[in-house]
All heavy atoms as an XYZ file, in Angstrom:
765
protein
N       0.855     -1.170      0.000
C       0.000      0.000      0.000
C       0.900      1.232      0.000
O       1.850      1.324      0.762
C      -0.901     -0.022      1.226
C      -1.831      1.152      1.308
S      -3.013      0.917      2.633
C      -4.502      1.070      1.714
N       0.612      2.170     -0.841
C       1.430      3.373     -1.011
C       0.769      4.544     -0.308
O      -0.442      4.706     -0.350
C       1.563      3.650     -2.516
C       2.506      4.735     -2.869
C       3.919      4.220     -2.906
C       4.782      5.311     -3.542
N       6.056      5.421     -2.937
N       1.579      5.346      0.347
C       1.088      6.561      0.994
C       1.808      7.742      0.338
O       2.994      7.668      0.036
C       1.321      6.520      2.520
C       0.635      7.684      3.202
C       2.773      6.462      2.870
C       0.558      7.564      4.711
N       1.079      8.808      0.111
C       1.671      9.963     -0.568
C       2.332     10.911      0.436
O       2.054     10.877      1.637
C       0.598     10.713     -1.351
O      -0.276     11.375     -0.469
N       3.196     11.759     -0.073
C       3.855     12.739      0.785
C       2.847     13.743      1.330
O       3.013     14.235      2.445
C       4.979     13.441      0.021
C       6.149     12.519     -0.229
C       7.364     13.248     -0.767
O       7.362     14.458     -0.923
N       8.414     12.484     -1.045
N       1.799     14.033      0.576
C       0.761     14.942      1.066
C       0.032     14.324      2.261
O      -0.294     15.016      3.224
C      -0.225     15.289     -0.053
C       0.370     16.168     -1.143
C       0.968     17.454     -0.595
O       0.322     18.130      0.234
O       2.111     17.770     -0.979
N      -0.234     13.021      2.187
C      -0.873     12.345      3.311
C       0.046     12.330      4.536
O      -0.409     12.503      5.668
C      -1.245     10.909      2.929
C      -2.391     10.836      1.942
C      -2.615      9.429      1.438
O      -1.644      8.747      1.075
O      -3.799      9.019      1.403
N       1.338     12.152      4.305
C       2.304     12.178      5.404
C       2.311     13.556      6.051
O       2.321     13.682      7.283
C       3.709     11.793      4.912
C       3.731     10.327      4.494
C       4.754     12.037      6.003
C       4.997      9.894      3.812
N       2.292     14.595      5.252
C       2.282     15.955      5.789
C       1.021     16.209      6.614
O       1.066     16.837      7.663
C       2.400     16.973      4.661
C       3.776     17.010      4.028
C       3.825     17.978      2.869
C       5.186     17.921      2.186
N       5.257     18.786      1.010
N      -0.121     15.696      6.128
C      -1.380     15.872      6.860
C      -1.345     15.115      8.190
O      -1.743     15.648      9.233
C      -2.555     15.398      6.005
C      -3.886     15.616      6.667
C      -5.023     15.215      5.773
C      -6.352     15.434      6.477
N      -7.490     15.054      5.667
N      -0.840     13.872      8.151
C      -0.731     13.077      9.374
C       0.221     13.744     10.361
O      -0.052     13.822     11.565
C      -0.259     11.638      9.048
C      -1.351     10.897      8.276
C       0.117     10.876     10.316
C      -0.896      9.594      7.665
N       1.339     14.261      9.848
C       2.310     14.940     10.709
C       1.690     16.180     11.350
O       1.894     16.449     12.531
C       3.551     15.314      9.903
N       0.917     16.922     10.580
C       0.258     18.114     11.111
C      -0.733     17.741     12.208
O      -0.740     18.334     13.288
C      -0.445     18.877      9.987
C      -1.246     20.101     10.403
C      -0.287     21.205     10.856
C      -2.112     20.599      9.268
N      -1.553     16.732     11.955
C      -2.540     16.293     12.942
C      -1.870     15.714     14.190
O      -2.404     15.830     15.294
C      -3.484     15.257     12.330
C      -4.411     15.772     11.230
C      -5.137     14.613     10.565
C      -5.393     16.782     11.782
N      -0.712     15.098     14.017
C       0.015     14.495     15.134
C       0.947     15.469     15.825
O       1.602     15.119     16.798
C       0.847     13.310     14.639
O       0.052     12.388     13.969
N       1.023     16.663     15.278
C       1.930     17.686     15.806
C       3.381     17.202     15.763
O       4.157     17.362     16.703
C       1.564     18.092     17.215
C       0.120     18.508     17.387
C       0.007     19.986     17.661
N      -1.265     20.445     18.158
C      -2.344     20.641     17.403
N      -2.321     20.346     16.143
N      -3.448     21.124     17.928
N       3.746     16.549     14.636
C       5.100     16.066     14.419
C       5.735     16.845     13.283
O       5.050     17.267     12.355
C       5.097     14.579     14.052
C       4.560     13.621     15.104
C       4.461     12.223     14.537
C       5.449     13.635     16.335
N       7.033     17.001     13.353
C       7.752     17.676     12.278
C       8.484     16.617     11.459
O       9.287     15.857     11.988
C       8.760     18.673     12.853
C       9.550     19.390     11.781
C      10.603     20.311     12.356
O      10.750     20.367     13.591
O      11.281     20.965     11.564
N       8.173     16.568     10.172
C       8.877     15.663      9.258
C       9.593     16.543      8.247
O       8.962     17.220      7.438
C       7.911     14.688      8.544
C       8.680     13.779      7.607
C       7.133     13.873      9.558
N      10.912     16.538      8.323
C      11.699     17.378      7.423
C      11.699     16.778      6.023
O      11.585     15.564      5.850
C      13.111     17.531      7.957
C      13.125     18.254      9.287
C      14.516     18.491      9.781
C      14.401     19.246     11.105
N      15.631     19.619     11.676
N      11.857     17.640      5.039
C      11.820     17.207      3.637
C      12.881     16.146      3.341
O      12.626     15.229      2.569
C      12.010     18.410      2.702
C      10.790     19.285      2.569
C       9.582     18.560      1.962
O       9.762     17.715      1.065
O       8.470     18.834      2.422
N      14.071     16.270      3.950
C      15.134     15.298      3.673
C      14.817     13.915      4.235
O      15.399     12.920      3.814
C      16.495     15.785      4.179
C      16.576     16.023      5.663
C      16.358     17.474      6.062
O      15.780     18.252      5.295
O      16.770     17.818      7.176
N      13.870     13.820      5.163
C      13.462     12.540      5.738
C      12.158     12.021      5.136
O      11.733     10.918      5.461
C      13.284     12.662      7.253
C      14.521     13.059      7.982
N      15.588     12.221      8.140
C      14.869     14.221      8.592
C      16.533     12.834      8.817
N      16.122     14.061      9.108
N      11.548     12.800      4.264
C      10.221     12.451      3.738
C      10.230     11.116      2.995
O       9.327     10.297      3.175
C       9.718     13.573      2.828
C       8.272     13.436      2.443
S       7.116     13.535      3.811
C       7.223     15.248      4.218
N      11.231     10.861      2.175
C      11.282      9.609      1.399
C      11.392      8.404      2.336
O      10.730      7.375      2.122
C      12.451      9.639      0.425
N      12.199      8.530      3.377
C      12.362      7.437      4.337
C      11.053      7.179      5.096
O      10.640      6.023      5.255
C      13.495      7.782      5.316
C      13.733      6.742      6.348
N      14.306      5.524      6.061
C      13.463      6.724      7.675
C      14.372      4.812      7.170
N      13.872      5.524      8.168
N      10.409      8.244      5.541
C       9.141      8.110      6.261
C       8.078      7.512      5.344
O       7.289      6.654      5.754
C       8.689      9.476      6.827
C       7.286      9.403      7.389
C       9.665      9.955      7.887
N       8.073      7.947      4.091
C       7.100      7.424      3.119
C       7.268      5.919      2.945
O       6.291      5.162      2.964
C       7.299      8.136      1.785
C       6.325      7.711      0.712
C       6.563      8.453     -0.599
O       7.355      9.411     -0.628
O       5.935      8.055     -1.585
N       8.506      5.447      2.817
C       8.756      4.013      2.650
C       8.346      3.250      3.908
O       7.689      2.210      3.822
C      10.234      3.761      2.348
C      10.538      2.274      2.144
C      12.012      2.010      2.120
C      12.338      0.542      1.973
N      11.591     -0.392      2.769
N       8.721      3.775      5.089
C       8.398      3.084      6.334
C       6.891      2.975      6.554
O       6.380      1.912      6.909
C       9.052      3.810      7.513
C      10.561      3.776      7.459
C      11.171      3.073      8.634
O      10.568      3.108      9.710
O      12.247      2.489      8.442
N       6.171      4.074      6.348
C       4.715      4.041      6.528
C       4.046      3.144      5.498
O       3.086      2.444      5.808
C       4.133      5.457      6.469
C       4.370      6.312      7.710
C       3.828      7.718      7.483
C       3.723      5.703      8.936
N       4.550      3.147      4.261
C       4.003      2.260      3.231
C       4.214      0.802      3.616
O       3.316     -0.033      3.435
C       4.648      2.552      1.878
O       4.283      3.821      1.427
N       5.395      0.477      4.157
C       5.663     -0.892      4.607
C       4.722     -1.293      5.739
O       4.205     -2.415      5.764
C       7.114     -1.035      5.071
C       8.112     -0.963      3.920
O       7.684     -1.046      2.747
O       9.319     -0.812      4.207
N       4.494     -0.385      6.673
C       3.592     -0.671      7.796
C       2.176     -0.911      7.292
O       1.502     -1.871      7.692
C       3.629      0.481      8.825
C       4.978      0.515      9.541
C       2.494      0.343      9.835
C       5.227      1.756     10.364
N       1.704     -0.061      6.392
C       0.349     -0.213      5.858
C       0.209     -1.500      5.052
O      -0.835     -2.157      5.089
C      -0.030      1.001      5.019
C      -0.225      2.296      5.817
C      -0.441      3.467      4.867
C      -1.372      2.167      6.790
N       1.262     -1.892      4.338
C       1.232     -3.157      3.585
C       1.132     -4.342      4.541
O       0.386     -5.293      4.289
C       2.481     -3.295      2.719
O       2.516     -2.292      1.746
N       1.860     -4.282      5.635
C       1.815     -5.363      6.618
C       0.426     -5.446      7.254
O      -0.119     -6.538      7.437
C       2.893     -5.164      7.679
C       2.949     -6.290      8.674
C       3.380     -7.553      8.303
C       2.542     -6.085      9.984
C       3.417     -8.595      9.207
C       2.580     -7.124     10.904
C       3.021     -8.373     10.513
O       3.038     -9.401     11.413
N      -0.156     -4.309      7.579
C      -1.501     -4.296      8.155
C      -2.502     -4.867      7.162
O      -3.427     -5.599      7.535
C      -1.887     -2.873      8.612
C      -3.353     -2.790      8.985
C      -1.029     -2.439      9.786
N      -2.325     -4.570      5.875
C      -3.212     -5.128      4.848
C      -3.079     -6.644      4.786
O      -4.080     -7.357      4.605
C      -2.899     -4.501      3.494
N      -1.860     -7.159      4.966
C      -1.658     -8.611      5.008
C      -2.387     -9.217      6.202
O      -3.024    -10.269      6.084
C      -0.169     -8.946      5.121
C       0.627     -8.782      3.854
C       2.092     -9.133      4.072
O       2.380    -10.118      4.799
O       2.936     -8.416      3.519
N      -2.278     -8.578      7.352
C      -2.964     -9.069      8.541
C      -4.475     -9.031      8.367
O      -5.192     -9.917      8.837
C      -2.563     -8.247      9.773
C      -1.116     -8.374     10.235
C      -0.865     -7.429     11.397
C      -0.779     -9.805     10.618
N      -4.950     -8.001      7.684
C      -6.386     -7.854      7.454
C      -6.921     -8.964      6.566
O      -8.094     -9.325      6.645
C      -6.665     -6.478      6.834
C      -8.116     -6.084      6.929
O      -8.764     -6.437      7.939
O      -8.600     -5.420      5.994
N      -6.067     -9.525      5.721
C      -6.498    -10.575      4.793
C      -6.602    -11.943      5.460
O      -7.134    -12.877      4.863
C      -5.522    -10.644      3.618
N      -6.127    -12.092      6.677
C      -6.164    -13.387      7.362
C      -7.596    -13.778      7.715
O      -8.418    -12.942      8.049
C      -5.323    -13.330      8.639
C      -3.821    -13.149      8.456
C      -3.155    -12.981      9.817
C      -3.214    -14.312      7.711
N      -7.858    -15.074      7.658
C      -9.161    -15.623      8.027
C      -9.154    -15.879      9.532
O      -8.456    -16.767     10.014
C      -9.418    -16.922      7.271
C     -10.744    -17.554      7.553
C     -11.912    -16.664      7.148
O     -11.866    -16.052      6.073
O     -12.864    -16.585      7.952
N      -9.914    -15.107     10.273
C      -9.877    -15.197     11.728
C     -11.211    -15.590     12.345
O     -11.402    -15.428     13.554
C      -9.414    -13.855     12.316
C      -8.014    -13.401     11.890
C      -7.715    -12.013     12.430
C      -6.966    -14.384     12.347
N     -12.113    -16.117     11.555
C     -13.390    -16.574     12.106
C     -13.143    -17.703     13.101
O     -12.397    -18.639     12.837
C     -14.322    -17.063     10.995
C     -14.809    -15.927     10.119
O     -14.768    -14.771     10.576
O     -15.219    -16.202      8.968
N     -13.740    -17.588     14.265
C     -13.603    -18.620     15.286
C     -12.370    -18.458     16.160
O     -12.164    -19.256     17.067
N     -11.546    -17.462     15.909
C     -10.364    -17.243     16.742
C     -10.759    -16.294     17.866
O     -11.257    -15.202     17.629
C      -9.202    -16.639     15.916
C      -8.012    -16.336     16.817
C      -8.805    -17.575     14.787
N     -10.534    -16.751     19.095
C     -10.901    -15.942     20.248
C      -9.921    -14.773     20.404
O      -8.707    -14.955     20.256
C     -10.850    -16.781     21.521
C     -11.960    -17.809     21.611
C     -13.320    -17.172     21.798
O     -13.421    -16.180     22.560
O     -14.278    -17.668     21.196
N     -10.426    -13.582     20.709
C      -9.518    -12.455     20.980
C      -8.695    -12.734     22.235
O      -9.145    -13.422     23.145
C     -10.461    -11.278     21.229
C     -11.792    -11.716     20.784
C     -11.815    -13.200     20.779
N      -7.479    -12.210     22.242
C      -6.629    -12.421     23.404
C      -5.871    -11.142     23.729
O      -5.660    -10.297     22.878
C      -5.655    -13.563     23.162
C      -4.731    -13.382     21.995
S      -3.746    -14.860     21.816
C      -2.978    -14.527     20.255
N      -5.489    -11.019     24.985
C      -4.748     -9.841     25.426
C      -3.246    -10.064     25.321
O      -2.484     -9.113     25.190
C      -5.130     -9.490     26.856
N      -2.793    -11.329     25.375
C      -1.375    -11.642     25.333
C      -1.149    -12.825     24.402
O      -2.012    -13.680     24.243
C      -0.845    -11.987     26.722
C      -0.993    -10.869     27.697
N      -0.128     -9.808     27.751
C      -1.925    -10.627     28.644
C      -0.502     -8.969     28.692
N      -1.603     -9.442     29.251
N       0.031    -12.890     23.840
C       0.351    -13.980     22.922
C       0.546    -15.307     23.646
O       0.343    -16.367     23.071
C       1.603    -13.633     22.121
N       0.957    -15.247     24.897
C       1.153    -16.464     25.686
C       0.336    -16.354     26.963
O       0.099    -15.254     27.454
C       2.644    -16.686     26.028
C       3.460    -16.947     24.787
C       3.227    -15.519     26.782
N      -0.101    -17.470     27.515
C      -0.884    -17.394     28.761
C      -0.037    -16.838     29.904
O       1.144    -17.164     30.027
C      -1.267    -18.844     29.042
C      -0.809    -19.652     27.904
C       0.054    -18.821     27.028
N      -0.641    -16.002     30.714
C       0.049    -15.436     31.870
C      -0.409    -16.141     33.132
O      -1.577    -16.494     33.272
C      -0.248    -13.940     31.989
C       0.277    -13.064     30.866
C      -0.117    -11.610     31.124
C       1.776    -13.164     30.749
N       0.521    -16.340     34.028
C       0.208    -16.969     35.308
C       0.684    -16.039     36.413
O       1.724    -15.402     36.290
C       0.882    -18.332     35.441
C       0.495    -19.279     34.365
N      -0.730    -19.909     34.336
C       1.146    -19.690     33.254
C      -0.804    -20.671     33.262
N       0.327    -20.558     32.584
N      -0.056    -15.982     37.486
C       0.326    -15.157     38.616
C       1.575    -15.753     39.265
O       1.578    -16.906     39.676
C      -0.824    -15.083     39.623
C      -0.596    -14.031     40.670
O       0.459    -13.419     40.726
N      -1.587    -13.818     41.502
N       2.633    -14.964     39.328
C       3.893    -15.460     39.879
C       4.139    -14.926     41.288
O       5.240    -15.044     41.806
C       5.083    -15.100     38.967
C       4.980    -15.812     37.639
C       5.172    -13.606     38.768
N       3.125    -14.353     41.898
C       3.278    -13.816     43.242
C       3.113    -14.926     44.268
O       2.384    -15.897     44.063
C       2.244    -12.712     43.497
C       2.302    -11.526     42.530
C       1.171    -10.568     42.825
C       3.642    -10.818     42.620
N       3.784    -14.759     45.394
C       3.681    -15.753     46.460
C       2.358    -15.573     47.203
O       1.725    -14.535     47.115
C       4.858    -15.624     47.420
C       4.884    -14.305     48.143
C       5.961    -14.289     49.229
N       6.121    -12.993     49.816
C       5.272    -12.411     50.661
N       4.169    -13.026     51.018
N       5.509    -11.211     51.148
N       1.981    -16.561     47.951
C       0.794    -16.483     48.792
C       1.054    -15.511     49.938
O       2.179    -15.415     50.438
C       0.443    -17.859     49.348
C      -0.012    -18.850     48.302
C      -1.357    -18.458     47.702
O      -2.232    -17.948     48.437
O      -1.523    -18.660     46.489
N       0.033    -14.802     50.354
C       0.154    -13.920     51.512
C       0.267    -14.762     52.777
O      -0.452    -15.744     52.950
C      -1.074    -13.009     51.632
C      -1.074    -11.906     50.592
O       0.010    -11.587     50.076
O      -2.153    -11.363     50.310
N       1.190    -14.361     53.637
C       1.362    -15.053     54.912
C       1.391    -14.019     56.031
O       2.013    -12.972     55.888
C       2.692    -15.816     54.929
C       2.798    -16.898     53.887
C       4.194    -17.520     53.865
O       5.041    -17.156     54.718
O       4.431    -18.344     52.991
N       0.735    -14.325     57.123
C       0.775    -13.458     58.298
C       2.125    -13.642     58.974
O       2.542    -14.774     59.244
C      -0.347    -13.809     59.266
C      -1.735    -13.564     58.746
S      -2.385    -11.937     59.095
C      -2.179    -11.761     60.834
N       2.823    -12.523     59.204
C       4.101    -12.554     59.908
C       4.096    -11.427     60.923
O       3.400    -10.421     60.736
C       5.257    -12.347     58.937
C       5.454    -13.468     57.943
C       6.659    -13.187     57.065
C       6.863    -14.312     56.078
N       8.017    -14.064     55.216
N       4.872    -11.555     61.963
C       4.939    -10.459     62.925
C       5.536     -9.220     62.253
O       6.486     -9.316     61.484
C       5.863    -10.973     64.022
C       6.220    -12.368     63.685
C       5.689    -12.689     62.341
N       4.949     -8.078     62.527
C       5.444     -6.846     61.929
C       6.311     -6.093     62.928
O       6.410     -6.461     64.100
C       4.278     -5.975     61.467
O       3.493     -5.600     62.567
N       6.912     -5.023     62.461
C       7.759     -4.193     63.295
C       6.906     -3.519     64.372
O       5.808     -3.027     64.087
C       8.432     -3.133     62.408
C       9.504     -2.264     63.019
C      10.666     -3.127     63.524
C      10.018     -1.263     62.002
N       7.409     -3.514     65.576
C       6.707     -2.871     66.673
C       6.507     -1.385     66.370
O       7.401     -0.716     65.848
C       7.522     -3.039     67.959
C       6.849     -2.382     69.133
O       5.754     -2.831     69.515
O       7.433     -1.397     69.643
N       5.329     -0.875     66.694
C       4.958      0.507     66.393
C       5.961      1.503     66.978
O       6.430      2.413     66.295
C       3.545      0.768     66.935
C       3.030      2.136     66.678
N       2.499      2.506     65.469
C       2.976      3.227     67.477
C       2.139      3.776     65.538
N       2.405      4.243     66.755
N       6.310      1.335     68.215
C       7.210      2.283     68.885
C       8.646      2.140     68.391
O       9.384      3.112     68.302
C       7.120      2.124     70.400
C       5.753      2.515     70.890
C       4.820      1.556     71.252
C       5.378      3.860     70.934
C       3.556      1.927     71.675
C       4.114      4.237     71.345
C       3.206      3.271     71.711
O       1.954      3.627     72.110
N       9.016      0.942     67.986
C      10.342      0.727     67.427
C      10.465      1.427     66.069
O      11.486      2.034     65.760
C      10.627     -0.773     67.294
C      11.998     -1.174     66.752
C      13.109     -0.646     67.664
C      12.098     -2.677     66.620
N       9.394      1.365     65.274
C       9.395      2.046     63.975
C       9.508      3.556     64.165
O      10.240      4.232     63.450
C       8.127      1.708     63.197
N       8.802      4.097     65.128
C       8.841      5.542     65.377
C      10.149      5.997     66.017
O      10.489      7.181     65.963
C       7.673      5.951     66.273
C       6.314      5.997     65.594
C       5.230      6.281     66.628
C       6.292      7.041     64.502
N      10.904      5.074     66.595
C      12.139      5.455     67.281
C      13.186      6.028     66.326
O      14.036      6.812     66.738
C      12.717      4.260     68.046
O      13.184      3.275     67.134
N      13.143      5.678     65.055
C      14.098      6.198     64.074
C      13.570      7.405     63.313
O      14.266      7.956     62.468
C      14.479      5.109     63.073
C      15.362      4.057     63.696
O      16.220      4.364     64.508
N      15.139      2.807     63.322
N      12.362      7.817     63.590
C      11.776      8.957     62.874
C      12.409     10.255     63.361
O      12.659     10.421     64.552
C      10.268      9.003     63.103
N      12.673     11.200     62.431
C      13.202     12.495     62.863
C      12.245     13.196     63.813
O      12.671     13.821     64.779
C      13.354     13.289     61.576
C      13.271     12.311     60.469
C      12.551     11.112     60.987
N      10.942     13.083     63.540
C       9.920     13.672     64.414
C       8.702     12.753     64.449
O       8.327     12.163     63.451
C       9.488     15.046     63.901
C      10.528     16.142     64.030
C       9.943     17.481     63.650
O       9.003     17.940     64.335
O      10.425     18.051     62.659
N       8.098     12.668     65.616
C       6.862     11.894     65.771
C       5.918     12.726     66.620
O       6.331     13.531     67.453
C       7.146     10.563     66.432
N       4.623     12.525     66.384
C       3.621     13.260     67.161
C       2.386     12.383     67.311
O       1.854     11.873     66.323
C       3.258     14.558     66.422
C       2.311     15.462     67.200
C       2.072     16.770     66.455
O       3.006     17.581     66.353
O       0.942     16.939     65.956
N       1.935     12.196     68.530
C       0.746     11.398     68.857
C       0.803      9.990     68.261
O      -0.204      9.450     67.802
C      -0.523     12.105     68.363
C      -0.742     13.445     69.052
O      -0.340     13.571     70.225
O      -1.299     14.363     68.405
N       1.989      9.405     68.215
C       2.120      8.041     67.729
C       2.209      7.909     66.219
O       2.116      6.804     65.684
N       2.413      9.006     65.509
C       2.512      8.996     64.049
C       3.793      9.691     63.610
O       4.358     10.504     64.347
C       1.325      9.729     63.405
C      -0.001      9.087     63.697
C      -0.821      9.577     64.704
C      -0.430      7.989     62.968
C      -2.037      8.990     64.980
C      -1.643      7.392     63.242
C      -2.451      7.894     64.239
O      -3.655      7.304     64.512
N       4.243      9.397     62.384
C       5.362     10.126     61.814
C       4.923     11.554     61.536
O       3.842     11.788     61.010
C       5.821      9.498     60.481
C       6.466      8.152     60.641
C       5.737      6.998     60.440
C       7.804      8.052     60.980
C       6.329      5.756     60.579
C       8.409      6.821     61.123
C       7.665      5.663     60.927
N       5.761     12.518     61.873
C       5.456     13.918     61.585
C       6.306     14.324     60.381
O       7.525     14.190     60.397
C       5.765     14.813     62.784
C       5.327     16.236     62.585
C       5.501     17.046     63.836
C       5.045     18.485     63.576
N       5.207     19.300     64.778
N       5.630     14.804     59.340
C       6.317     15.199     58.112
C       5.980     16.648     57.794
O       4.964     17.176     58.266
C       5.910     14.303     56.923
C       6.366     12.865     57.169
C       4.426     14.349     56.668
N       6.802     17.315     56.981
C       6.487     18.695     56.619
C       5.186     18.776     55.835
O       4.839     17.879     55.054
C       7.657     19.119     55.744
C       8.735     18.127     55.981
C       8.069     16.877     56.428
N       4.466     19.846     56.023
C       3.204     20.062     55.312
C       3.497     20.294     53.827
O       4.366     21.064     53.469
C       2.483     21.278     55.882
C       1.123     21.503     55.323
C       0.474     22.721     55.990
N      -0.858     22.925     55.496
C      -1.941     22.453     56.064
N      -1.845     21.757     57.170
N      -3.138     22.668     55.547
N       2.764     19.606     52.942
C       2.986     19.754     51.502
C       1.794     20.405     50.804
O       1.916     20.843     49.669
C       3.315     18.399     50.831
C       4.645     17.867     51.316
C       2.203     17.395     51.086
N       0.651     20.456     51.456
C      -0.539     21.058     50.877
C      -0.693     22.454     51.453
O      -0.717     22.634     52.667
C      -1.808     20.214     51.173
C      -3.036     20.867     50.587
C      -1.633     18.794     50.653
N      -0.806     23.429     50.559
C      -0.975     24.792     51.039
C      -2.454     25.135     51.079
O      -3.233     24.657     50.272
C      -0.242     25.752     50.125
C       1.259     25.524     50.145
C       1.998     26.528     49.264
O       1.416     27.480     48.803
N       3.271     26.277     49.054
N      -2.799     25.990     52.029
C      -4.209     26.396     52.166
C      -4.548     27.508     51.222
O      -3.803     28.281     50.782
C      -4.473     26.836     53.601
C      -4.331     25.653     54.554
C      -4.529     26.087     55.996
O      -5.265     27.062     56.264
O      -3.940     25.429     56.852
C-alpha cells in the first residue's frame, strides 16, 4: 500500500510532528511498509479465533500472603526524625 507525501504531511500536522523534507522519502517508505503489513494481517481468516490480550498465557507469579509479625509501632517511630501522637510527623505539603 502506497502513501503519498501529502498524506504524510497531513498526518504529521494532525500528530503535531515535524517531518523534514530530507526525511520524507524514508518516512514514506516506512509508513508504506507498515500499511502493507496491516493489509496482510487484514487478509487473514480469523473466524472462530478468540480475541486475546497476550500472545502467551500469563500466570500469577506472586507468592501467597502469609501473616508474619510486623515491626513494633514504637520501634518504627524510634528512628523517625519527628513523631507526634504516635505517628510520623512530616512537613506540610498542601498549602491552604
